[in-house]
C-alpha positions as CSV (number, residue, x, y, z in Angstrom):
1,M,1.2,-8.6,-0.4
2,L,-1.9,-9.2,-2.5
3,N,-3.6,-11.2,0.2
4,Q,-3.4,-8.2,2.5
5,L,-4.7,-5.7,0.0
6,T,-8.4,-6.6,0.6
7,P,-11.3,-4.4,1.8
8,E,-11.5,-6.6,5.0
9,N,-7.9,-5.6,5.9
10,C,-7.6,-2.1,4.5
11,L,-11.0,-0.6,5.5
12,P,-11.9,0.3,9.1
13,T,-13.9,-2.4,10.9
14,D,-16.8,0.0,11.0
15,A,-16.4,1.1,7.4
16,A,-20.2,1.3,6.8
17,R,-20.4,4.3,9.0
18,A,-16.9,5.8,8.4
19,T,-16.5,8.9,6.3
20,L,-13.4,7.9,4.2
21,V,-11.7,10.0,1.5
22,G,-8.7,9.3,-0.7
23,R,-7.1,9.8,-4.1
24,L,-7.2,7.6,-7.1
25,W,-4.9,7.6,-10.1
26,I,-6.7,7.3,-13.4
27,E,-4.5,7.0,-16.4
28,G,-5.0,9.9,-18.8
29,T,-6.8,11.9,-16.1
30,G,-4.3,12.0,-13.2
31,P,-5.2,12.1,-9.5
32,V,-8.9,12.1,-8.6
33,L,-10.4,12.9,-5.2
34,V,-12.7,10.1,-4.1
35,Q,-15.0,8.9,-1.4
36,V,-14.4,5.3,-0.3
37,R,-17.4,3.2,0.7
38,P,-17.8,-0.6,1.2
39,D,-19.9,-0.6,-2.0
40,G,-17.4,1.3,-4.2
41,V,-15.2,4.3,-4.9
42,Y,-17.0,7.5,-5.9
43,D,-15.8,10.7,-7.6
44,L,-15.6,13.7,-5.2
45,G,-14.6,16.2,-8.0
46,A,-17.9,18.2,-7.6
47,V,-17.2,18.7,-3.9
48,A,-13.5,19.8,-4.2
49,P,-10.7,19.6,-6.7
50,T,-8.0,18.6,-4.1
51,M,-7.8,17.1,-0.7
52,S,-6.3,20.3,0.6
53,D,-9.5,22.1,-0.6
54,L,-11.8,19.5,0.8
55,L,-10.3,19.9,4.3
56,E,-10.9,23.6,4.2
57,C,-14.7,23.0,4.1
58,P,-16.2,23.9,7.5
59,D,-17.9,20.5,7.7
60,A,-15.9,18.3,5.3
61,A,-17.7,15.1,6.5
62,A,-21.1,16.5,5.8
63,A,-20.0,17.6,2.3
64,V,-18.7,14.2,1.5
65,R,-21.8,12.4,2.7
66,K,-23.9,14.6,0.4
67,N,-21.7,13.6,-2.6
68,Q,-23.6,12.2,-5.6
69,G,-20.4,11.5,-7.7
70,T,-20.0,8.8,-10.3
71,R,-19.0,5.4,-9.1
72,L,-15.4,4.8,-10.4
73,G,-14.9,1.2,-9.4
74,D,-15.0,-1.7,-7.0
75,I,-12.8,-1.2,-3.9
76,A,-11.5,-4.8,-3.9
77,A,-10.4,-4.5,-7.6
78,I,-8.7,-1.1,-7.0
79,L,-6.9,-2.3,-3.9
80,K,-5.6,-5.3,-5.8
81,N,-4.4,-3.0,-8.6
82,S,-2.6,-0.8,-6.1
83,A,0.1,-3.4,-5.5
84,H,3.2,-2.0,-7.1
85,D,4.1,-5.3,-8.8
86,E,0.6,-6.1,-10.0
87,R,-0.4,-2.7,-11.3
88,K,-2.2,-2.5,-14.7
89,R,-2.1,1.1,-15.9
90,A,-5.4,0.7,-17.7
91,L,-7.1,0.3,-14.2
92,P,-7.1,2.9,-11.4
93,W,-5.1,2.5,-8.2
94,F,-5.0,4.3,-4.8
95,L,-2.5,7.1,-4.2
96,A,-1.6,8.6,-0.8
97,P,-4.7,10.4,0.3
98,N,-3.0,13.8,0.7
99,D,-1.8,16.2,-2.0
100,L,-0.8,19.8,-1.5
101,Q,-0.3,19.6,2.3
102,A,3.1,20.0,3.9
103,I,4.2,16.7,5.4
104,K,5.5,17.3,8.9
105,A,6.4,15.0,11.7
106,T,7.2,15.0,15.4
107,G,9.7,12.7,17.1
108,V,10.6,11.2,20.5
109,T,7.0,11.6,21.8
110,F,7.0,8.3,23.5
111,V,9.3,7.0,26.3
112,N,10.5,3.9,24.3
113,S,11.5,6.0,21.3
114,V,13.3,8.5,23.6
115,L,15.5,5.7,24.9
116,E,16.2,4.3,21.5
117,R,17.1,7.7,20.0
118,V,19.5,8.3,22.9
119,I,21.0,4.9,22.2
120,E,21.4,5.7,18.5
121,E,23.2,8.9,19.4
122,Q,25.5,7.2,21.9
123,A,26.2,4.3,19.6
124,R,27.0,6.8,16.8
125,G,24.8,4.9,14.4
126,D,26.7,1.6,14.9
127,A,24.2,-1.2,15.4
128,D,26.9,-3.6,16.9
129,K,27.2,-1.2,19.9
130,A,23.5,-0.8,20.5
131,E,23.0,-3.4,23.3
132,S,26.0,-2.3,25.4
133,V,25.0,1.3,25.0
134,R,21.4,0.4,25.9
135,R,22.5,-1.1,29.2
136,A,24.6,1.9,30.1
137,V,22.0,4.5,29.2
138,V,19.2,2.7,31.2
139,A,21.6,2.5,34.2
140,V,21.8,6.3,34.2
141,I,18.3,7.6,33.2
142,G,16.2,4.5,33.9
143,D,13.7,3.0,31.5
144,N,10.6,5.0,32.6
145,L,10.2,8.7,31.9
146,G,6.5,8.4,31.5
147,S,5.7,10.3,34.7
148,V,7.7,13.3,33.5
149,K,5.5,16.0,31.9
150,P,7.4,17.8,29.1
151,G,8.2,21.4,29.9
152,S,7.3,21.0,33.6
153,P,9.4,22.2,36.6
154,E,10.1,18.6,37.4
155,A,11.5,18.0,33.9
156,A,13.8,21.0,34.3
157,K,15.1,19.6,37.5
158,L,15.7,16.2,35.9
159,K,17.6,17.9,33.1
160,D,19.9,19.6,35.7
161,V,20.6,16.3,37.3
162,L,21.4,14.6,34.0
163,V,23.6,17.4,32.8
164,A,25.6,17.2,36.0
165,Q,26.0,13.5,35.3
166,G,27.1,14.1,31.7
167,A,24.1,12.1,30.5
168,W,22.0,14.8,28.8
169,S,21.0,14.3,25.2
170,Q,19.5,16.4,22.4
171,Y,16.8,13.7,22.3
172,L,16.0,14.2,25.9
173,E,15.7,17.9,25.3
174,V,12.8,17.5,22.9
175,A,11.3,14.6,24.8
176,I,10.9,16.4,28.2
177,G,11.8,20.0,27.4
178,P,9.4,22.8,26.5
179,D,9.7,22.4,22.8
180,A,8.7,19.3,20.8
181,E,10.8,18.1,17.9
182,V,9.1,19.0,14.6
183,F,10.7,18.4,11.2
184,T,9.7,18.2,7.6
185,K,9.3,14.5,6.7
186,S,8.8,14.9,3.0
187,A,7.8,17.3,0.3
188,P,4.1,17.9,-0.7
189,M,2.9,15.3,-3.3
190,S,5.8,12.9,-2.6
191,A,4.2,10.4,-0.2
192,V,3.4,6.9,-1.5
193,G,0.1,5.1,-0.8
194,V,-1.2,1.7,0.1
195,G,0.4,-1.1,-2.0
196,A,3.3,1.0,-3.1
197,E,7.0,0.3,-2.4
198,V,8.5,2.2,0.5
199,G,12.2,3.2,0.3
200,I,15.3,3.1,2.5
201,H,18.6,4.7,1.5
202,P,20.9,2.1,-0.3
203,R,23.8,2.9,2.1
204,S,21.7,2.3,5.3
205,H,22.4,-0.9,7.2
206,W,20.4,0.0,10.4
207,N,16.8,1.1,9.8
208,N,13.2,0.5,10.7
209,P,9.6,1.2,10.0
210,E,7.7,3.7,12.3
211,P,4.0,3.1,12.6
212,E,2.2,6.4,13.3
213,I,-1.1,8.2,13.3
214,V,-1.1,11.1,10.8
215,L,-3.4,14.0,11.4
216,A,-5.0,15.8,8.5
217,V,-4.8,19.5,9.6
218,N,-6.2,22.4,7.5
219,S,-4.9,25.9,7.1
220,R,-6.8,27.1,10.2
221,A,-5.0,24.5,12.4
222,E,-8.2,22.5,12.6
223,V,-7.7,18.7,12.7
224,M,-10.2,17.4,10.2
225,G,-9.4,13.7,10.3
226,A,-6.6,11.1,10.6
227,T,-4.9,8.3,8.7
228,L,-1.9,5.9,9.1
229,G,1.7,6.5,8.2
230,N,5.0,4.7,8.0
231,D,7.8,7.2,8.8
232,V,10.7,5.1,7.5
233,N,13.8,5.9,9.6
234,L,17.5,5.3,9.0
235,R,18.9,4.7,12.5
236,D,22.5,4.7,11.4
237,F,22.3,8.0,9.5
238,E,20.6,9.9,12.3
239,G,22.7,8.2,14.9
240,R,25.9,9.5,13.3
241,S,24.6,13.1,13.5
242,A,21.3,14.8,14.1
243,L,22.2,17.1,11.2
244,L,21.7,14.1,8.9
245,L,18.0,14.0,9.8
246,G,17.0,15.1,6.3
247,K,18.9,12.2,4.8
248,A,17.6,9.8,7.4
249,K,14.0,10.8,6.8
250,D,13.4,12.3,3.3
251,N,14.3,9.8,0.6
252,N,12.4,8.7,-2.5
253,A,9.3,6.8,-1.3
254,S,10.3,6.9,2.4
255,C,7.0,8.4,3.4
256,A,3.9,6.2,3.2
257,I,0.5,7.6,4.1
258,G,-2.9,5.9,3.9
259,P,-4.9,4.0,2.9
260,F,-7.5,6.7,3.4
261,I,-8.2,9.8,5.6
262,R,-11.1,9.1,8.0
263,L,-12.8,12.5,8.5
264,F,-14.0,13.5,12.0
265,D,-17.8,13.1,12.4
266,E,-20.2,11.8,15.0
267,H,-18.6,8.4,14.8
268,F,-14.9,9.3,14.9
269,S,-13.2,12.1,16.8
270,M,-9.9,13.2,18.4
271,D,-10.8,11.1,21.4
272,D,-10.8,8.0,19.2
273,V,-7.3,9.0,18.0
274,R,-6.1,9.3,21.6
275,R,-7.3,5.8,22.2
276,C,-5.9,4.1,19.1
277,D,-3.5,1.2,19.5
278,L,-1.4,0.7,16.3
279,A,-0.1,-2.8,15.3
280,M,3.1,-3.1,13.3
281,E,4.1,-6.2,11.4
282,V,7.1,-6.9,9.2
283,R,7.3,-10.2,7.2
284,G,10.5,-11.1,5.3
285,A,12.4,-13.9,3.8
286,G,13.1,-17.1,5.7
287,N,9.7,-16.8,7.5
288,F,10.9,-13.8,9.5
289,V,8.1,-12.1,11.4
290,M,8.4,-9.1,13.7
291,R,5.4,-7.6,15.5
292,G,5.0,-4.7,17.7
293,S,2.6,-2.0,18.8
294,S,2.3,1.6,19.7
295,S,-0.4,2.9,22.0
296,M,-1.5,6.5,21.6
297,S,-2.5,6.5,25.3
298,Q,1.2,6.6,26.2
299,I,2.1,9.7,24.1
300,S,3.8,12.3,26.3
301,R,2.2,15.3,24.7
302,D,-1.4,15.5,23.7
303,P,-2.0,15.5,19.9
304,L,-3.6,18.9,19.9
305,E,-0.7,20.3,21.9
306,L,1.6,18.9,19.3
307,V,-0.4,20.6,16.5
308,K,0.2,23.9,18.2
309,H,4.0,23.3,17.8
310,V,3.7,22.9,14.0
311,I,1.0,25.4,12.9
312,G,-0.3,28.6,14.4
313,P,0.6,32.3,14.7
314,H,4.3,31.3,14.5
315,H,4.1,29.3,11.3
316,Q,1.3,29.1,8.7
317,Y,0.6,26.5,6.1
318,P,-2.0,27.8,3.6
319,D,-2.5,24.3,2.0
320,G,-2.7,22.5,5.4
321,V,-0.4,19.9,7.0
322,M,-0.3,16.1,7.2
323,F,1.3,15.6,10.7
324,F,2.9,12.4,11.9
325,L,2.5,12.1,15.6
326,G,5.5,9.9,16.4
327,T,5.7,6.3,17.6
328,M,6.6,4.2,20.7
329,F,7.6,1.3,18.4
330,A,11.4,0.9,18.6
331,P,12.3,-2.6,17.3
332,I,15.2,-4.3,19.0
333,Q,14.4,-7.9,17.9
334,D,17.7,-9.3,16.6
335,R,17.7,-10.2,13.0
336,H,21.3,-10.5,11.8
337,G,23.2,-11.3,15.0
338,P,23.1,-10.9,18.8
339,G,22.8,-7.3,20.0
340,Q,22.3,-5.8,16.5
341,G,18.6,-5.4,16.7
342,F,16.3,-5.1,13.7
343,T,16.9,-3.7,10.3
344,H,15.0,-4.1,7.0
345,E,15.8,-6.4,4.2
346,I,14.6,-5.8,0.6
347,G,11.3,-7.4,0.0
348,D,10.0,-7.0,3.6
349,I,6.2,-6.4,3.7
350,A,5.5,-3.8,6.4
351,T,1.9,-3.2,7.6
352,V,0.5,-0.6,10.0
353,S,-3.0,-1.1,11.2
354,T,-5.6,-0.1,13.7
355,P,-9.3,-1.1,13.6
356,Q,-10.7,2.4,13.1
357,L,-8.4,3.4,10.3
358,G,-7.7,0.1,8.5
359,M,-4.4,-1.1,7.3
360,L,-1.4,0.5,5.3
361,V,0.6,-2.1,3.4
362,N,4.0,-1.5,1.7
363,R,6.9,-3.5,0.4
364,V,10.4,-2.4,1.2
365,N,13.0,-1.6,-1.4
366,T,16.0,0.8,-1.7
367,S,15.1,4.3,-2.8
368,D,17.2,4.2,-5.9
369,K,15.4,1.0,-7.1
370,I,11.9,2.5,-6.7
371,A,10.4,4.5,-9.6
372,P,11.5,8.1,-9.1
373,W,9.0,10.7,-8.0
374,T,8.0,12.7,-11.1
375,Y,4.4,13.9,-10.5
376,G,4.4,17.1,-8.5
377,T,2.4,20.2,-7.9
378,R,3.0,21.6,-11.4
379,A,1.7,18.4,-13.0
380,L,-1.4,18.4,-10.7
381,M,-2.2,22.0,-11.6
382,R,-1.9,21.2,-15.3
383,D,-4.2,18.2,-15.0
384,L,-6.8,20.2,-13.0
385,A,-6.8,23.0,-15.5
386,R,-7.2,20.6,-18.4
387,R,-10.0,18.8,-16.5
388,H,-12.0,22.0,-15.8
């Protein structure tokens, strides 16, 4: 993993003009808000105490660019020290860039993922049945729902047809119905950052990474920037029952966000997010390599429409929201036998990347083997009070 944790990989290709912010762990001090530039990492504590506070600034990018904070270190050295198995506590390392925000996600926002969620449901979480179920499902609903606008009269008519055929699914409901699927991915302060281990439940035997854009949204429902995320998913748990979504999604270290939040400014906007193509790569033992992609241009609901489903008059988040936008990446590459598709193995290195946001790198382990989450909101408040 060390050869991937470099500024060349992890920074945006246009890093010199990008407004990048993140969080750094400094032993004896705790989390520190930082600006990330190609020439170093700089303290943002004089601008805001937390990332949540920074994103409440009317023009956060301008506030960051005016920052005259102390240089805290070299980005290459800090990235190297962010590798979980190389970490030296005497040196700083990068955390997930968010802190107090709620971590929410939306699902089945791309056609490919719709089909795979229906397949999980019909297979009841059994990977051995996936291929035969896939053929049967495609025979009924086809493999292209991209022309169907969610919530439209045409979508309602399609639902009537599929119900009559006994082919309707709860996943189709949120894919083309009027209401998007929105769920709590993880608790505030629980996400892991670049270089950390990412976790799967030890009883899961059918799971996958999910490369996604994550929007940084403030309490006023304003999208202030974006970053990358890996929404680790347990296909067997969720496939057995949608009521197991919490166990399928929210496990120790199952939420990776980073490496940095890129704030919206004159060089990066929501239109750039809409045009992003995400690359996903998993490398494992025996020279195993899986690659895939997810193109935001194929999302079925516009990102700003999805934001309205999570925050607004119906639901407020005073500390803001980190919002996963979903993925079209649904790996079906066989790893352990014909028709069984993909599942993780311990030690896999998973990367999510796109030129304008950089690269998020994590190693896979089971959630019970990863260091438990112990630093929460109370600890952050204590450290901030002591610091000021």
